[in-house]
DRENFIGU-751360 format. One line per field, with one value per atom (N, C-alpha, C): residue number from 1; residue in one letter; atom name; x, y, z. Coordinates in Angstrom, 3 decimals, always signed. Layout:
! DRENFIGU-751360
kekol [NUM/...] .
kolnu [a/...] .
fiti [CA/...] .
c1 [X/...] .
c2 [Y/...] .
c3 [Z/...] .
This chain:
! DRENFIGU-751360
kekol [1/1/1/2/2/2/3/3/3/4/4/4/5/5/5/6/6/6/7/7/7/8/8/8/9/9/9/10/10/10/11/11/11/12/12/12/13/13/13/14/14/14/15/15/15/16/16/16/17/17/17/18/18/18/19/19/19/20/20/20/21/21/21/22/22/22/23/23/23/24/24/24/25/25/25/26/26/26/27/27/27/28/28/28/29/29/29/30/30/30/31/31/31/32/32/32/33/33/33/34/34/34/35/35/35/36/36/36/37/37/37/38/38/38/39/39/39/40/40/40/41/41/41/42/42/42/43/43/43/44/44/44/45/45/45/46/46/46/47/47/47/48/48/48/49/49/49/50/50/50/51/51/51/52/52/52/53/53/53/54/54/54/55/55/55/56/56/56/57/57/57/58/58/58/59/59/59/60/60/60/61/61/61/62/62/62/63/63/63/64/64/64/65/65/65/66/66/66/67/67/67/68/68/68/69/69/69/70/70/70/71/71/71/72/72/72/73/73/73/74/74/74/75/75/75/76/76/76/77/77/77/78/78/78/79/79/79/80/80/80/81/81/81/82/82/82/83/83/83/84/84/84/85/85/85/86/86/86/87/87/87/88/88/88/89/89/89/90/90/90/91/91/91/92/92/92/93/93/93/94/94/94/95/95/95/96/96/96/97/97/97/98/98/98/99/99/99/100/100/100/101/101/101/102/102/102/103/103/103/104/104/104/105/105/105/106/106/106/107/107/107/108/108/108/109/109/109/110/110/110/111/111/111/112/112/112/113/113/113/114/114/114/115/115/115/116/116/116/117/117/117/118/118/118/119/119/119/120/120/120/121/121/121/122/122/122/123/123/123/124/124/124/125/125/125/126/126/126/127/127/127/128/128/128/129/129/129/130/130/130/131/131/131/132/132/132/133/133/133/134/134/134/135/135/135/136/136/136/137/137/137/138/138/138/139/139/139/140/140/140/141/141/141/142/142/142/143/143/143/144/144/144/145/145/145/146/146/146/147/147/147/148/148/148/149/149/149/150/150/150/151/151/151/152/152/152/153/153/153/154/154/154/155/155/155/156/156/156/157/157/157/158/158/158/159/159/159/160/160/160/161/161/161/162/162/162/163/163/163/164/164/164/165/165/165/166/166/166/167/167/167/168/168/168/169/169/169/170/170/170/171/171/171/172/172/172/173/173/173] .
kolnu [x/x/x/x/x/x/x/x/x/x/x/x/x/x/x/x/x/x/x/x/x/x/x/x/x/x/x/x/x/x/x/x/x/x/x/x/x/x/x/x/x/x/x/x/x/x/x/x/x/x/x/x/x/x/x/x/x/x/x/x/x/x/x/x/x/x/x/x/x/x/x/x/x/x/x/x/x/x/x/x/x/x/x/x/x/x/x/x/x/x/x/x/x/x/x/x/x/x/x/x/x/x/x/x/x/x/x/x/x/x/x/x/x/x/x/x/x/x/x/x/x/x/x/x/x/x/x/x/x/x/x/x/x/x/x/x/x/x/x/x/x/x/x/x/x/x/x/x/x/x/x/x/x/x/x/x/x/x/x/x/x/x/x/x/x/x/x/x/x/x/x/x/x/x/x/x/x/x/x/x/x/x/x/x/x/x/x/x/x/x/x/x/x/x/x/x/x/x/x/x/x/x/x/x/x/x/x/x/x/x/x/x/x/x/x/x/x/x/x/x/x/x/x/x/x/x/x/x/x/x/x/x/x/x/x/x/x/x/x/x/x/x/x/x/x/x/x/x/x/x/x/x/x/x/x/x/x/x/x/x/x/x/x/x/x/x/x/x/x/x/x/x/x/x/x/x/x/x/x/x/x/x/x/x/x/x/x/x/x/x/x/x/x/x/x/x/x/x/x/x/x/x/x/x/x/x/x/x/x/x/x/x/x/x/x/x/x/x/x/x/x/x/x/x/x/x/x/x/x/x/x/x/x/x/x/x/x/x/x/x/x/x/x/x/x/x/x/x/x/x/x/x/x/x/x/x/x/x/x/x/x/x/x/x/x/x/x/x/x/x/x/x/x/x/x/x/x/x/x/x/x/x/x/x/x/x/x/x/x/x/x/x/x/x/x/x/x/x/x/x/x/x/x/x/x/x/x/x/x/x/x/x/x/x/x/x/x/x/x/x/x/x/x/x/x/x/x/x/x/x/x/x/x/x/x/x/x/x/x/x/x/x/x/x/x/x/x/x/x/x/x/x/x/x/x/x/x/x/x/x/x/x/x/x/x/x/x/x/x/x/x/x/x/x/x/x/x/x/x/x/x/x/x/x/x/x/x/x/x/x/x/x/x/x/x/x/x/x/x/x/x/x/x/x/x/x/x/x/x/x/x/x/x/x/x/x/x/x/x] .
fiti [N/CA/C/N/CA/C/N/CA/C/N/CA/C/N/CA/C/N/CA/C/N/CA/C/N/CA/C/N/CA/C/N/CA/C/N/CA/C/N/CA/C/N/CA/C/N/CA/C/N/CA/C/N/CA/C/N/CA/C/N/CA/C/N/CA/C/N/CA/C/N/CA/C/N/CA/C/N/CA/C/N/CA/C/N/CA/C/N/CA/C/N/CA/C/N/CA/C/N/CA/C/N/CA/C/N/CA/C/N/CA/C/N/CA/C/N/CA/C/N/CA/C/N/CA/C/N/CA/C/N/CA/C/N/CA/C/N/CA/C/N/CA/C/N/CA/C/N/CA/C/N/CA/C/N/CA/C/N/CA/C/N/CA/C/N/CA/C/N/CA/C/N/CA/C/N/CA/C/N/CA/C/N/CA/C/N/CA/C/N/CA/C/N/CA/C/N/CA/C/N/CA/C/N/CA/C/N/CA/C/N/CA/C/N/CA/C/N/CA/C/N/CA/C/N/CA/C/N/CA/C/N/CA/C/N/CA/C/N/CA/C/N/CA/C/N/CA/C/N/CA/C/N/CA/C/N/CA/C/N/CA/C/N/CA/C/N/CA/C/N/CA/C/N/CA/C/N/CA/C/N/CA/C/N/CA/C/N/CA/C/N/CA/C/N/CA/C/N/CA/C/N/CA/C/N/CA/C/N/CA/C/N/CA/C/N/CA/C/N/CA/C/N/CA/C/N/CA/C/N/CA/C/N/CA/C/N/CA/C/N/CA/C/N/CA/C/N/CA/C/N/CA/C/N/CA/C/N/CA/C/N/CA/C/N/CA/C/N/CA/C/N/CA/C/N/CA/C/N/CA/C/N/CA/C/N/CA/C/N/CA/C/N/CA/C/N/CA/C/N/CA/C/N/CA/C/N/CA/C/N/CA/C/N/CA/C/N/CA/C/N/CA/C/N/CA/C/N/CA/C/N/CA/C/N/CA/C/N/CA/C/N/CA/C/N/CA/C/N/CA/C/N/CA/C/N/CA/C/N/CA/C/N/CA/C/N/CA/C/N/CA/C/N/CA/C/N/CA/C/N/CA/C/N/CA/C/N/CA/C/N/CA/C/N/CA/C/N/CA/C/N/CA/C/N/CA/C/N/CA/C/N/CA/C/N/CA/C/N/CA/C/N/CA/C/N/CA/C/N/CA/C/N/CA/C/N/CA/C/N/CA/C/N/CA/C/N/CA/C/N/CA/C/N/CA/C/N/CA/C/N/CA/C/N/CA/C/N/CA/C/N/CA/C/N/CA/C/N/CA/C/N/CA/C/N/CA/C/N/CA/C/N/CA/C/N/CA/C/N/CA/C/N/CA/C] .
c1 [+35.738/+34.611/+33.398/+32.460/+31.124/+30.803/+30.459/+29.851/+28.452/+27.396/+25.708/+25.794/+25.581/+23.983/+23.037/+22.512/+21.281/+20.443/+19.698/+18.986/+18.273/+17.974/+17.395/+16.312/+14.694/+13.794/+14.962/+14.660/+15.254/+14.278/+12.988/+11.857/+12.439/+12.327/+12.953/+14.189/+14.932/+16.145/+15.882/+15.544/+14.622/+14.313/+13.267/+12.368/+13.564/+14.034/+15.351/+16.248/+16.466/+18.152/+16.671/+15.683/+15.370/+15.206/+14.953/+14.355/+15.291/+16.605/+18.448/+19.191/+18.380/+19.198/+17.984/+16.884/+16.396/+16.032/+16.794/+17.616/+18.185/+17.932/+19.037/+19.044/+19.852/+19.165/+19.964/+19.600/+19.882/+20.157/+21.900/+20.967/+21.770/+20.863/+21.540/+21.091/+21.597/+21.692/+21.225/+20.379/+19.411/+20.442/+19.808/+19.983/+19.171/+19.441/+18.250/+19.386/+18.671/+18.935/+17.892/+18.694/+17.966/+18.786/+17.829/+18.411/+17.950/+19.071/+18.647/+18.563/+17.258/+17.054/+17.308/+17.169/+17.655/+16.208/+15.727/+14.618/+14.076/+12.921/+12.170/+12.331/+12.863/+13.073/+11.682/+11.507/+11.229/+11.104/+11.420/+12.495/+11.345/+10.536/+9.845/+11.085/+10.598/+11.465/+10.792/+9.503/+8.889/+8.164/+6.590/+5.352/+4.275/+2.490/+2.660/+2.007/+1.865/+1.432/-0.085/-0.603/-2.072/-1.864/-1.167/-0.505/-1.603/-1.200/-2.536/-3.140/-4.751/-5.572/-6.626/-8.072/-8.359/-9.220/-9.711/-11.361/-12.165/-13.127/-13.671/-15.349/-16.236/-17.353/-17.868/-17.715/-18.453/-17.891/-18.341/-17.516/-16.854/-15.361/-14.610/-13.256/-12.713/-11.835/-10.403/-9.477/-7.575/-7.511/-7.023/-6.433/-4.856/-4.433/-2.165/-2.378/-1.619/-1.433/+0.096/+0.275/+1.094/+2.514/+2.078/+3.164/+2.922/+2.663/+1.968/+1.230/+0.929/-0.563/-1.998/-1.690/-2.740/-4.202/-5.138/-6.880/-7.803/-8.613/-9.741/-11.333/-12.188/-13.583/-13.893/-14.732/-16.486/-15.708/-15.562/-14.462/-13.454/-12.891/-11.273/-10.580/-11.345/-11.233/-10.282/-11.035/-10.161/-8.956/-9.015/-7.175/-6.269/-6.599/-5.714/-4.563/-4.636/-3.756/-3.069/-3.708/-3.433/-1.583/-1.345/-0.125/+1.167/+1.657/+2.455/+3.736/+4.945/+6.212/+6.601/+7.746/+8.524/+8.439/+8.328/+7.889/+6.121/+5.300/+4.359/+3.330/+3.383/+2.411/+2.932/+2.257/+3.446/+2.892/+3.503/+3.387/+4.469/+3.681/+4.464/+6.103/+7.008/+7.954/+8.836/+8.732/+9.464/+10.535/+11.236/+12.555/+12.107/+12.050/+12.227/+13.277/+13.957/+15.443/+15.245/+16.215/+14.722/+16.451/+16.010/+17.062/+16.766/+18.235/+17.962/+17.096/+16.723/+15.487/+14.352/+13.693/+12.766/+12.117/+10.622/+9.056/+8.359/+8.453/+7.436/+6.512/+5.539/+3.635/+4.016/+3.246/+2.775/+1.526/+0.627/-0.444/-1.119/-1.976/-2.070/-3.504/-4.051/-5.361/-6.009/-7.595/-8.431/-8.817/-8.735/-9.116/-7.994/-8.292/-7.738/-8.432/-7.647/-8.632/-7.179/-6.384/-5.785/-6.567/-5.679/-6.335/-6.032/-6.394/-6.055/-7.058/-7.080/-7.158/-8.486/-9.649/-11.070/-11.338/-11.094/-10.851/-11.012/-11.154/-10.844/-10.865/-10.255/-10.495/-9.840/-11.276/-10.666/-9.381/-8.743/-8.102/-8.133/-8.620/-9.032/-8.349/-9.091/-8.231/-6.648/-6.874/-4.117/-4.522/-2.485/-2.440/-1.236/-0.771/+1.148/+1.909/+2.278/+3.067/+3.723/+2.828/+3.386/+2.103/+2.784/+1.437/+0.832/-0.133/-1.234/-0.449/+0.310/+1.227/+1.922/+2.654/+3.907/+4.877/+6.154/+7.773/+8.293/+9.444/+10.848/+12.038/+11.682/+13.852/+14.909/+15.593/+16.506/+17.586/+17.972/+19.485/+20.672/+20.350/+20.601/+20.043/+18.791/+18.039/+17.250/+16.915/+16.355/+14.925/+14.072/+12.890/+11.912/+11.784/+11.115/+10.002/+8.920/+7.820/+6.499/+5.883/+5.213/+4.223/+3.150/+1.657/+1.275/-0.335/-1.197/-2.078/-3.651/-4.529/-5.224/-7.415/-7.829/-8.180/-7.716/-8.342/-10.062/-10.335/-11.852/-11.993/-12.875/-12.591/-13.746/-14.645/-16.095/-16.278/-16.789/-17.584/-17.095/-16.521/-15.989/-15.255/-14.637/-13.252/-12.733/-12.430/-11.220/-10.589/-9.510/-8.612/-7.042/-6.087/-5.547/-4.064/-3.134/-2.836/-3.145/-3.243/-3.363/-2.752/-3.364/-1.837/-1.930/-1.982/-2.351/-1.056/-0.840/+0.012/-1.206/-0.068/-0.832/-0.450/-0.312/+0.181/+1.152/+1.693/+2.283/+3.548/+2.570/+2.605/+4.111/+5.008/+5.378/+5.990/+5.581/+5.921/+6.549/+6.746/+7.834/+6.795/+6.629/+5.299/+6.062] .
c2 [-20.843/-20.093/-21.900/-21.000/-21.775/-22.146/-23.707/-23.945/-24.685/-24.629/-24.577/-25.330/-26.394/-27.272/-26.955/-26.221/-26.600/-28.301/-28.447/-29.739/-29.269/-29.544/-28.665/-30.307/-30.578/-31.984/-31.789/-33.628/-33.500/-32.841/-32.954/-31.942/-30.977/-30.393/-29.221/-28.464/-29.206/-29.784/-30.227/-30.889/-30.561/-29.483/-29.494/-28.011/-26.768/-27.204/-25.420/-25.965/-27.323/-27.758/-28.116/-28.867/-28.888/-26.823/-26.156/-25.300/-23.988/-25.454/-24.212/-25.072/-26.352/-27.405/-26.846/-26.461/-26.749/-25.426/-24.291/-22.788/-22.799/-23.104/-23.497/-22.458/-21.110/-20.797/-21.173/-20.049/-20.955/-19.069/-19.803/-17.681/-18.278/-17.691/-17.975/-16.788/-16.749/-15.426/-15.711/-14.191/-13.698/-13.292/-13.064/-12.322/-11.658/-9.883/-9.348/-8.924/-8.300/-8.292/-7.063/-6.654/-5.610/-5.016/-5.022/-4.367/-3.728/-2.077/-1.121/-0.719/-0.729/-0.766/+0.463/+0.597/+1.980/+2.064/+3.230/+3.919/+3.929/+3.621/+3.962/+5.716/+5.218/+7.108/+6.307/+7.500/+7.885/+9.393/+9.043/+10.253/+10.317/+11.000/+11.515/+11.768/+10.772/+11.035/+11.494/+11.249/+11.412/+11.764/+12.711/+12.192/+12.143/+11.530/+11.517/+11.784/+11.337/+12.456/+12.371/+12.651/+12.304/+13.043/+14.018/+14.421/+15.131/+15.536/+17.094/+16.435/+16.997/+16.074/+17.602/+17.898/+18.480/+18.718/+19.785/+19.552/+18.395/+18.316/+16.887/+17.341/+17.042/+18.131/+17.499/+15.980/+15.180/+14.903/+14.563/+13.743/+12.601/+11.676/+11.049/+10.669/+9.188/+9.341/+8.799/+9.663/+9.217/+8.390/+6.993/+6.171/+6.020/+6.251/+5.697/+4.504/+3.542/+2.505/+2.159/+1.690/+1.476/+1.620/+0.326/-0.077/+1.339/+1.776/+3.037/+3.355/+2.531/+1.906/+2.749/+3.131/+4.858/+4.243/+4.567/+3.613/+5.352/+4.817/+6.091/+5.047/+6.108/+6.058/+7.285/+7.014/+8.669/+8.790/+10.086/+11.195/+11.440/+10.502/+11.039/+8.976/+8.078/+7.305/+7.630/+8.978/+8.720/+9.913/+10.851/+11.599/+10.447/+8.839/+7.809/+8.525/+8.457/+8.366/+10.483/+10.594/+12.338/+12.758/+12.823/+13.254/+14.061/+13.296/+13.513/+14.084/+15.121/+15.479/+13.964/+13.871/+13.128/+13.321/+12.534/+12.213/+12.586/+12.861/+13.994/+12.419/+11.377/+10.595/+9.317/+9.830/+9.170/+8.395/+6.861/+7.253/+8.064/+7.755/+8.808/+7.410/+7.765/+6.452/+7.869/+6.567/+7.093/+6.548/+6.605/+5.309/+5.923/+4.469/+4.182/+3.437/+3.761/+3.256/+3.491/+1.964/+1.313/+0.167/-0.767/-2.149/-2.740/-3.827/-4.321/-5.789/-5.875/-7.552/-7.192/-5.919/-6.150/-5.262/-6.158/-6.342/-4.046/-4.641/-2.943/-2.811/-1.289/-1.715/-0.384/-0.172/+0.846/+1.687/+3.192/+3.532/+4.904/+4.496/+5.812/+6.124/+7.173/+8.384/+6.741/+7.990/+7.283/+8.551/+9.833/+10.319/+11.173/+12.452/+14.027/+15.076/+16.345/+16.980/+17.747/+17.759/+18.549/+19.674/+20.897/+22.027/+23.189/+24.396/+24.704/+25.990/+27.073/+28.145/+27.669/+28.260/+27.462/+26.310/+26.148/+24.902/+23.350/+22.143/+21.152/+19.904/+18.749/+17.317/+16.380/+16.005/+14.355/+13.362/+12.769/+12.086/+11.182/+9.558/+8.012/+7.296/+6.190/+5.102/+4.852/+5.299/+4.743/+3.837/+3.602/+1.764/+2.104/+0.455/+0.832/-0.452/-0.385/-2.154/-2.702/-2.512/-2.893/-3.545/-4.854/-5.905/-5.817/-5.691/-5.573/-6.143/-7.809/-7.661/-8.247/-6.557/-5.923/-6.114/-5.827/-6.734/-6.111/-7.194/-6.518/-6.098/-4.903/-3.954/-4.547/-4.941/-5.236/-5.815/-5.981/-6.662/-4.654/-4.064/-2.523/-2.187/-2.458/-2.042/-0.508/-0.628/-0.276/-0.710/-0.285/-0.333/+1.033/+0.662/+1.665/+1.557/+2.491/+2.381/+3.107/+2.556/+3.082/+4.227/+4.704/+4.913/+5.514/+4.980/+5.086/+5.696/+6.370/+6.467/+7.016/+7.235/+7.759/+8.921/+10.056/+11.132/+11.256/+12.283/+11.752/+13.101/+13.689/+15.309/+15.248/+16.314/+17.068/+17.057/+17.188/+17.995/+19.202/+19.646/+21.512/+22.092/+20.770/+21.334/+23.139/+23.743/+25.126/+23.966/+25.085/+25.072/+25.472/+24.349/+25.420/+24.330/+24.202/+23.228/+23.019/+22.015/+21.100/+20.739/+20.916/+20.369/+19.753/+19.162/+18.601/+17.944/+17.973/+16.404/+15.450/+14.414/+13.241/+12.246/+11.287/+11.625/+9.466/+9.272/+8.300/+8.131/+6.787/+5.978/+4.240/+4.686/+3.013/+3.235/+1.671/+1.379/-0.126/-0.508/-1.585/-2.176/-3.966/-5.051/-5.945] .
c3 [+81.802/+81.131/+81.423/+81.414/+81.585/+80.345/+79.734/+79.131/+78.990/+77.889/+78.358/+77.158/+76.841/+76.339/+76.339/+75.362/+74.840/+73.618/+74.435/+73.208/+72.617/+71.662/+70.513/+70.139/+69.994/+70.293/+67.651/+67.847/+66.591/+65.373/+65.644/+63.750/+64.227/+65.014/+65.023/+64.167/+64.150/+63.923/+62.220/+61.459/+60.206/+59.609/+60.600/+59.656/+59.904/+60.095/+60.293/+58.870/+58.854/+58.110/+56.396/+56.797/+55.064/+54.397/+54.418/+53.951/+53.780/+54.655/+53.700/+52.506/+52.587/+51.806/+50.860/+49.977/+49.681/+48.585/+49.239/+48.580/+47.531/+46.237/+44.972/+44.405/+43.563/+42.271/+40.862/+40.009/+38.840/+37.859/+37.120/+36.904/+35.401/+34.233/+32.931/+32.381/+31.141/+30.206/+28.625/+29.053/+27.631/+26.642/+25.373/+24.582/+24.174/+24.013/+22.437/+21.335/+20.171/+18.863/+18.525/+17.737/+16.831/+15.431/+14.910/+13.532/+12.615/+12.646/+11.939/+10.503/+9.928/+8.222/+7.693/+6.474/+5.708/+5.477/+6.027/+5.982/+4.605/+4.008/+2.190/+2.535/+0.742/+0.532/-1.205/-1.469/-2.886/-3.937/-4.774/-5.340/-6.868/-7.219/-9.121/-9.252/-10.290/-11.849/-13.131/-13.308/-14.477/-13.856/-13.875/-13.841/-14.980/-14.219/-14.897/-16.177/-17.313/-18.786/-19.571/-19.788/-19.926/-21.879/-21.366/-23.125/-23.943/-24.992/-25.866/-26.839/-26.556/-27.384/-27.524/-28.336/-28.874/-27.605/-27.714/-26.523/-27.600/-26.712/-27.304/-26.716/-28.311/-28.109/-26.409/-26.482/-25.539/-24.441/-23.041/-22.065/-22.632/-21.791/-22.128/-21.499/-21.101/-19.988/-21.435/-20.607/-21.013/-20.137/-20.638/-19.662/-19.649/-18.820/-18.961/-18.773/-18.537/-17.780/-17.422/-15.841/-14.917/-17.207/-17.726/-18.292/-19.691/-19.601/-20.423/-21.576/-21.751/-22.857/-22.294/-22.988/-23.551/-24.254/-23.210/-24.119/-23.893/-24.877/-24.494/-24.941/-23.955/-23.910/-24.597/-25.033/-25.071/-26.428/-26.529/-27.239/-26.746/-26.515/-25.984/-26.633/-27.588/-27.592/-29.041/-29.908/-31.338/-30.749/-29.948/-28.903/-28.356/-28.929/-28.535/-30.083/-31.106/-32.192/-31.665/-31.391/-31.250/-31.656/-32.489/-32.299/-30.436/-30.501/-29.930/-29.489/-28.023/-28.586/-27.839/-27.504/-27.337/-25.304/-25.354/-23.645/-23.510/-24.517/-24.919/-23.362/-23.097/-22.876/-21.918/-20.534/-19.888/-18.432/-18.001/-16.607/-15.626/-14.462/-13.921/-13.669/-12.981/-12.249/-11.138/-10.442/-9.213/-8.343/-7.733/-8.149/-6.327/-5.639/-3.872/-3.668/-2.147/-2.091/-0.622/-0.005/+0.982/+1.574/+2.696/+2.900/+1.741/+1.163/-0.234/+0.784/-0.350/-0.924/+0.080/+1.046/+1.457/+0.682/+1.635/+0.589/+1.004/+0.052/+0.922/-0.092/+0.160/-0.842/-0.628/-1.672/-2.114/-1.554/-1.538/-1.444/-2.087/-2.903/-3.831/-4.100/-3.729/-3.751/-4.894/-4.831/-4.841/-6.306/-6.245/-7.678/-7.061/-8.240/-7.448/-8.513/-8.258/-9.662/-10.285/-10.959/-12.441/-12.284/-12.365/-12.763/-13.769/-13.467/-14.941/-14.455/-13.448/-12.763/-12.441/-12.785/-12.377/-13.067/-14.305/-14.823/-14.548/-13.904/-13.253/-14.278/-14.058/-14.036/-13.730/-13.424/-12.198/-12.779/-12.045/-12.662/-11.227/-11.388/-10.953/-11.499/-10.789/-10.647/-11.014/-9.894/-9.489/-10.285/-10.811/-10.589/-11.031/-10.231/-10.232/-10.477/-11.266/-10.933/-9.727/-8.777/-7.372/-7.133/-6.787/-6.709/-4.816/-5.446/-4.061/-2.712/-3.138/-2.215/-1.417/-2.783/-2.083/-3.333/-3.240/-4.188/-3.060/-3.934/-2.551/-3.511/-2.792/-3.630/-3.588/-4.955/-4.926/-5.094/-4.598/-3.516/-3.520/-4.677/-3.506/-3.525/-3.328/-2.142/-3.108/-4.238/-4.519/-6.477/-6.704/-7.543/-8.114/-9.031/-9.793/-9.899/-9.818/-10.072/-10.992/-10.940/-12.561/-12.402/-12.348/-12.295/-13.068/-13.032/-14.629/-13.823/-14.460/-14.245/-15.075/-14.773/-16.375/-15.965/-16.763/-17.067/-17.180/-16.769/-17.042/-17.760/-18.800/-19.860/-20.420/-19.631/-20.117/-21.199/-22.217/-23.573/-23.259/-24.295/-24.138/-22.751/-22.594/-21.660/-21.602/-20.881/-21.064/-21.879/-22.692/-23.200/-22.080/-22.432/-20.666/-20.295/-19.794/-19.307/-17.890/-17.692/-16.693/-15.395/-14.280/-13.718/-12.232/-11.162/-10.107/-9.402/-8.453/-7.812/-6.493/-6.365/-5.685/-4.980/-4.133/-3.265/-3.260/-2.963/-3.575/-1.898/-1.845/-0.005/-0.041/+0.441/+0.390/+1.831/+1.824/+3.656/+3.598/+4.639/+4.143/+5.209/+4.956/+4.644/+5.803] .
């Protein structure tokens, strides 16, 4: 058996040895998190009710606030005192359910029409008891929304029962 000697210059040894000693690795674990929250749902409880009134001779407005206060302008000012059946006038009421204590916001339409055959009346100025910054659901994950609006009644408005639908949208903040 023969032995061979290999002579390697010292500078070359350092170059080869330096990269091997500089290579090091670090290992750390990261973490991930997720939370699934209850989706928002909304359920109508009471319709927005402008109640009964006499046909006006001129234009006027009847407003129901989210708190249930009723005001009138023009020929509808005197209609505020028209006797009503129980539950005749009042705000629309909705139950919102979702993730407890989570803040949500509401979106309401600018205006809609309610109809009686071909006759219409405009409903506008929708407002609610939810502030523009939103409101938190209770610790049970619920909140009652009340919605009011203004009804525009034309002079000699066609007699009859008027109805229509309006969208109420709730979203988490």
